[in-house]
LOKE-366782 format. One record per residue (C-alpha): residue number from 0; residue in one letter; x, y, z. Coordinates in Angstrom, 2 decimals, padded with zeros to 5 digits. Layout:
% residues N
     n   res        xx        yy        zz
   NUM     A         X         Y         Z
...
% end
This chain:
% residues 323
     n   res        xx        yy        zz
     0     M   -004.40    011.34    014.45
     1     S   -003.67    015.05    014.85
     2     L   -002.48    017.16    011.99
     3     L    001.17    018.06    011.83
     4     P    002.58    021.47    012.80
     5     R    001.96    024.37    010.43
     6     S   -000.84    022.62    008.53
     7     A   -003.32    025.19    009.78
     8     E   -001.04    027.97    008.54
     9     I   -001.01    026.75    004.94
    10     K   -003.26    028.84    002.75
    11     P   -004.59    028.05   -000.74
    12     G   -002.35    029.53   -003.40
    13     E    000.86    029.14   -001.38
    14     N    003.84    028.05   -003.47
    15     F    006.20    025.14   -002.74
    16     D    009.26    023.51   -004.20
    17     L    007.55    020.13   -003.91
    18     I    004.12    018.73   -003.18
    19     V    003.89    015.09   -002.13
    20     I    000.52    013.56   -002.95
    21     G   -000.26    010.69   -000.58
    22     L    000.31    009.84    003.06
    23     G    001.64    006.29    003.20
    24     P    005.23    005.11    003.82
    25     A    006.44    006.26    000.39
    26     A    005.00    009.73    000.96
    27     Y    006.46    010.03    004.47
    28     S    009.88    008.96    003.20
    29     A    009.71    011.39    000.29
    30     A    008.74    014.22    002.66
    31     L    011.61    013.39    005.02
    32     Y    014.25    013.33    002.30
    33     A    012.85    016.44    000.62
    34     A    013.01    018.31    003.94
    35     R    016.60    017.18    004.44
    36     Y    017.34    018.57    000.99
    37     T    015.83    021.84    002.33
    38     L    013.02    021.81   -000.22
    39     K    009.91    023.69    000.81
    40     T    007.52    020.75    000.91
    41     L    003.81    020.16    001.42
    42     V    002.20    016.75    001.92
    43     I   -001.43    016.25    000.91
    44     G   -003.11    012.93    001.72
    45     E   -006.31    011.43    003.02
    46     T   -005.27    008.89    005.67
    47     P   -002.02    008.97    007.68
    48     G   -000.31    005.65    007.04
    49     G   -002.35    004.62    004.00
    50     Q   -002.65    000.83    003.85
    51     L   -000.51    000.60    006.96
    52     T   -003.66    001.39    008.95
    53     E   -004.92   -002.10    008.04
    54     A   -001.94   -003.84    009.62
    55     G   -001.45   -005.05    013.17
    56     E    002.07   -005.84    014.30
    57     V    004.90   -004.95    011.90
    58     D    008.09   -006.94    012.34
    59     D    009.80   -006.64    008.97
    60     Y    010.96   -003.01    009.04
    61     L    014.59   -002.83    010.08
    62     G    015.12   -001.35    013.51
    63     L    011.47   -001.19    014.55
    64     I    011.07   -004.57    016.22
    65     G    007.52   -005.86    016.59
    66     I    006.02   -002.38    016.37
    67     Q    002.28   -001.88    016.12
    68     A    001.22   -000.28    012.84
    69     Q   -000.41    002.70    014.56
    70     D    002.77    003.33    016.54
    71     M    004.77    003.10    013.33
    72     I    002.57    005.77    011.74
    73     K    003.09    008.00    014.79
    74     T    006.85    007.47    014.45
    75     F    006.72    008.49    010.78
    76     N    004.69    011.56    011.76
    77     K    007.19    012.56    014.44
    78     H    010.10    012.22    012.05
    79     I    008.73    014.66    009.49
    80     E    007.42    016.84    012.32
    81     K    011.07    017.28    013.33
    82     Y    011.60    019.01    009.98
    83     N    008.38    021.02    010.30
    84     V    006.83    019.55    007.15
    85     P    003.16    020.58    006.89
    86     V    000.50    017.98    006.13
    87     I   -003.00    018.64    004.85
    88     L   -005.62    015.91    005.13
    89     D   -007.46    016.20    001.83
    90     Y   -008.06    014.47   -001.49
    91     V   -006.23    015.65   -004.60
    92     E   -008.65    015.79   -007.52
    93     W   -006.20    016.76   -010.26
    94     F   -003.03    018.62   -011.13
    95     R   -001.92    020.52   -014.22
    96     K    001.13    022.38   -015.47
    97     E    000.95    026.17   -015.76
    98     G    004.26    027.61   -016.92
    99     D    006.95    026.59   -014.45
   100     W    004.40    025.56   -011.85
   101     F    002.15    022.60   -011.16
   102     V   -001.28    023.55   -009.84
   103     V   -002.71    020.94   -007.47
   104     K   -006.47    021.03   -006.85
   105     T   -007.78    019.51   -003.64
   106     K   -011.36    018.62   -002.83
   107     R   -011.75    020.90    000.20
   108     K   -008.75    023.18    000.65
   109     G   -008.47    024.71   -002.82
   110     E   -005.38    024.95   -005.02
   111     F   -001.68    024.86   -004.23
   112     K    001.36    025.35   -006.44
   113     A    004.71    023.59   -006.62
   114     R    007.60    023.33   -009.04
   115     S    007.64    019.53   -008.73
   116     L    005.38    016.72   -007.59
   117     I    005.71    013.24   -006.12
   118     V    002.68    010.99   -006.54
   119     A    002.59    008.38   -003.77
   120     I   -001.10    007.54   -003.58
   121     G   -000.73    003.79   -003.11
   122     V   -003.34    001.29   -004.22
   123     K   -006.50   -000.19   -002.81
   124     R   -006.39   -003.85   -001.86
   125     R   -009.32   -005.82   -003.13
   126     K   -011.35   -007.10   -000.22
   127     L   -013.73   -009.98    000.31
   128     N   -016.46   -007.62    001.53
   129     V   -017.90   -010.23    003.88
   130     P   -019.14   -009.89    007.47
   131     G   -016.30   -009.81    009.98
   132     E   -013.59   -008.72    007.54
   133     T   -013.42   -005.10    008.65
   134     E   -013.97   -005.95    012.30
   135     F   -011.03   -008.36    012.44
   136     T   -008.59   -006.52    010.19
   137     G   -005.33   -006.46    012.12
   138     R   -006.76   -009.02    014.55
   139     G   -006.38   -012.11    012.43
   140     V   -007.28   -010.71    009.01
   141     S   -004.22   -009.74    006.99
   142     Y   -003.61   -008.59    003.42
   143     C    000.05   -009.51    003.24
   144     A    001.24   -013.06    003.83
   145     I    004.87   -012.07    003.28
   146     C    004.54   -009.47    006.03
   147     D    002.62   -011.39    008.67
   148     A    003.31   -015.10    008.19
   149     P    005.81   -015.31    011.10
   150     L    003.10   -014.04    013.46
   151     F    001.11   -017.26    012.91
   152     K    003.72   -019.84    013.82
   153     N    002.15   -023.23    014.64
   154     R   -001.36   -021.87    014.04
   155     V   -004.09   -022.67    011.51
   156     V   -004.64   -020.14    008.74
   157     A   -006.58   -019.69    005.52
   158     I   -005.37   -017.80    002.48
   159     I   -007.81   -016.71   -000.20
   160     G   -006.87   -016.12   -003.83
   161     G   -005.81   -017.77   -007.04
   162     G   -002.94   -015.71   -008.41
   163     D    000.79   -015.69   -007.85
   164     S    000.54   -013.66   -004.64
   165     A   -001.84   -016.21   -003.10
   166     L    000.26   -019.20   -004.16
   167     E    003.49   -017.59   -003.01
   168     G    001.81   -016.53    000.23
   169     A    000.56   -020.06    000.87
   170     E    004.09   -021.40    000.43
   171     I    005.48   -018.87    002.91
   172     L    002.68   -019.57    005.38
   173     S    003.36   -023.32    005.14
   174     R    006.78   -022.70    006.67
   175     H    005.24   -021.17    009.78
   176     A    001.66   -022.35    010.24
   177     S    000.67   -025.84    011.34
   178     K   -002.11   -025.92    008.72
   179     V   -002.85   -023.78    005.65
   180     Y   -006.15   -023.78    003.78
   181     L   -005.72   -022.36    000.28
   182     I   -009.17   -021.29   -000.88
   183     H   -010.00   -020.29   -004.45
   184     R   -013.38   -019.47   -005.97
   185     R   -012.61   -021.15   -009.30
   186     D   -011.57   -024.68   -010.25
   187     E   -008.22   -023.56   -011.67
   188     F   -005.51   -021.21   -010.40
   189     R   -004.26   -018.21   -012.37
   190     G   -000.84   -018.37   -010.75
   191     Q    002.24   -020.02   -012.15
   192     P    001.94   -023.84   -012.31
   193     I    005.34   -024.30   -010.68
   194     Y    004.07   -022.57   -007.54
   195     L    001.04   -024.84   -007.43
   196     E    003.07   -028.02   -007.94
   197     N    005.31   -027.00   -005.05
   198     L    002.30   -026.47   -002.79
   199     K    000.95   -029.92   -003.60
   200     T    004.05   -031.41   -001.99
   201     K    003.34   -029.64    001.31
   202     S    001.67   -031.93    003.83
   203     N    000.23   -029.02    005.80
   204     V   -001.44   -027.29    002.82
   205     E   -005.03   -028.19    001.87
   206     I   -006.34   -026.79   -001.40
   207     I   -010.07   -026.01   -001.52
   208     L   -011.46   -025.07   -004.95
   209     N   -014.79   -023.66   -006.15
   210     T   -015.22   -022.11   -002.74
   211     V   -015.72   -018.62   -001.32
   212     V   -015.56   -017.21    002.19
   213     T   -018.93   -015.86    003.30
   214     E   -018.14   -014.79    006.85
   215     I   -015.24   -014.32    009.26
   216     K   -016.04   -015.03    012.89
   217     G   -014.34   -014.53    016.23
   218     E   -014.36   -012.68    019.49
   219     K   -011.37   -010.46    020.11
   220     I   -009.49   -012.26    017.34
   221     V   -010.42   -014.51    014.41
   222     K   -011.68   -017.94    015.41
   223     S   -013.26   -019.36    012.26
   224     I   -014.54   -018.73    008.74
   225     T   -017.67   -019.88    006.95
   226     V   -017.08   -021.11    003.40
   227     K   -019.47   -022.00    000.60
   228     N   -018.98   -024.28   -002.38
   229     V   -020.15   -022.22   -005.38
   230     K   -021.21   -025.33   -007.32
   231     T   -023.06   -027.35   -004.68
   232     G   -024.10   -024.55   -002.34
   233     E   -022.79   -026.53    000.61
   234     T   -021.48   -024.46    003.54
   235     K   -019.17   -025.40    006.37
   236     E   -017.11   -023.77    009.08
   237     L   -013.32   -023.95    009.30
   238     N   -011.54   -023.19    012.56
   239     V   -008.68   -020.83    011.77
   240     N   -006.57   -018.30    013.65
   241     G   -005.75   -016.16    010.65
   242     V   -007.23   -015.15    007.30
   243     F   -004.97   -013.87    004.54
   244     V   -006.72   -012.08    001.68
   245     E   -004.58   -012.13   -001.48
   246     I   -007.02   -011.30   -004.27
   247     G   -005.13   -008.45   -005.88
   248     F   -005.07   -004.68   -005.99
   249     E   -006.90   -001.83   -007.65
   250     P   -004.20    000.39   -009.21
   251     P   -004.82    004.16   -009.44
   252     T   -005.46    004.01   -013.18
   253     D   -008.20    006.65   -013.24
   254     F   -006.14    009.18   -011.27
   255     A   -003.14    008.57   -013.51
   256     R   -005.04    008.96   -016.76
   257     T   -006.93    012.02   -015.53
   258     N   -003.59    013.70   -014.93
   259     G   -001.77    012.47   -018.04
   260     L    000.46    009.96   -016.29
   261     E    001.41    006.96   -018.39
   262     V    000.45    003.58   -016.93
   263     D    001.70    000.07   -017.67
   264     S   -000.38   -002.87   -018.86
   265     N   -001.50   -003.54   -015.28
   266     G   -002.67    000.03   -014.69
   267     Y    000.23    001.14   -012.46
   268     I    002.10    004.41   -013.01
   269     K    005.15    003.92   -015.20
   270     V    008.43    005.07   -013.68
   271     D    012.10    004.60   -014.50
   272     E    014.77    003.60   -011.99
   273     W    014.85    007.19   -010.66
   274     M    011.06    007.29   -010.13
   275     R    010.58    009.69   -013.05
   276     T    007.21    009.57   -014.81
   277     N    006.46    010.59   -018.40
   278     I    005.80    014.16   -017.19
   279     Q    008.93    016.16   -016.50
   280     G    008.95    017.31   -012.91
   281     V    006.49    014.66   -011.76
   282     F    007.78    011.62   -009.91
   283     A    005.96    008.63   -008.41
   284     A    006.78    006.22   -005.59
   285     G    005.38    003.28   -003.69
   286     D    002.62    000.84   -004.52
   287     C    001.02    003.11   -007.13
   288     T    003.99    002.45   -009.45
   289     G    004.83   -000.60   -011.50
   290     M    008.26   -000.80   -009.88
   291     W    008.98   -004.10   -008.10
   292     L    005.49   -005.34   -008.87
   293     G    004.77   -008.46   -006.83
   294     F    006.84   -007.42   -003.82
   295     R    004.97   -004.72   -001.93
   296     Q    006.57   -003.88    001.40
   297     I    006.80   -000.86    003.68
   298     I    010.55   -000.79    003.29
   299     T    010.45   -000.88   -000.52
   300     S    007.87    001.92   -000.59
   301     A    010.05    003.99    001.72
   302     A    013.05    003.36   -000.53
   303     Q    011.15    004.56   -003.59
   304     G    010.01    007.67   -001.72
   305     A    013.61    008.53   -000.88
   306     V    014.71    008.06   -004.49
   307     A    011.81    010.19   -005.75
   308     A    012.78    013.04   -003.40
   309     H    016.38    012.81   -004.56
   310     S    015.24    012.99   -008.18
   311     A    012.99    015.98   -007.44
   312     F    015.95    017.74   -005.81
   313     R    018.12    017.13   -008.85
   314     Y    015.33    018.23   -011.20
   315     L    014.82    021.51   -009.33
   316     N    018.55    022.23   -009.34
   317     E    018.67    021.59   -013.08
   318     M    015.77    023.99   -013.62
   319     K    017.65    026.66   -011.67
   320     R    020.75    026.19   -013.77
   321     K    018.78    026.64   -016.97
   322     K    017.46    030.04   -015.89
% end
């Protein structure tokens, strides 16, 4: 993925109205809206698309019908390219307030200054870390049942996890797939009992407890998984067309605490309905926040990014009025 226009022209120490930290859907949306508000904006992120790079076909973003994730990322890039928003591929180590400015320190490119910040660094999905998982990501391995369930109509799938997201995902999958294996490494689920009771009424859902996935196999796409009973040690192979990993997220707790951002009990950045954090002038958007926890979608991240940019615009105008 090539860098966006003007990125090579940005020099350490240059000042901006707004720096967006992150490069997923929330960050792209924030950059777009900030540019339309004519804010001088810089985007700093590591991977264009963020978690979107792990997806295959995306068919739940209004107007982009059945688009491939990589094409969606290119579309996002082109949209902010239209507004000449510079992007630097780098990792933000920390930021701090110095007078009216926020100083943002990157790992490789040095320091940059802005009067406001939007933190849109996403989260890391917990992975199985088994052979085949990386190879078949986007080719049968998915991390979002809500997103991809319709792609597996009349097919056999497995979903791994024991919390609400796994139970809810299994229910959604049962409406599309011919067979759903719900696999959990313990003998009890952590999710809400009402979800589990509902699943037990589904004739096409088979619950497998005390079991872990040890390998994902296939050719061009997923064909099967190897599972192991953690109590007996017995292994067997299940023929499946899709594997849905719903074992939770790793929120950006360390980054938040390093930079003085308040987090909720789950470790996500606390924001109000206008995406304001506990630090005046710093906003947050997307999966890194505690907003709409339990429903993580591209479209909701993009919505939060737009709101955060709007709030940054209002904040900067208020600062001007006070001078």
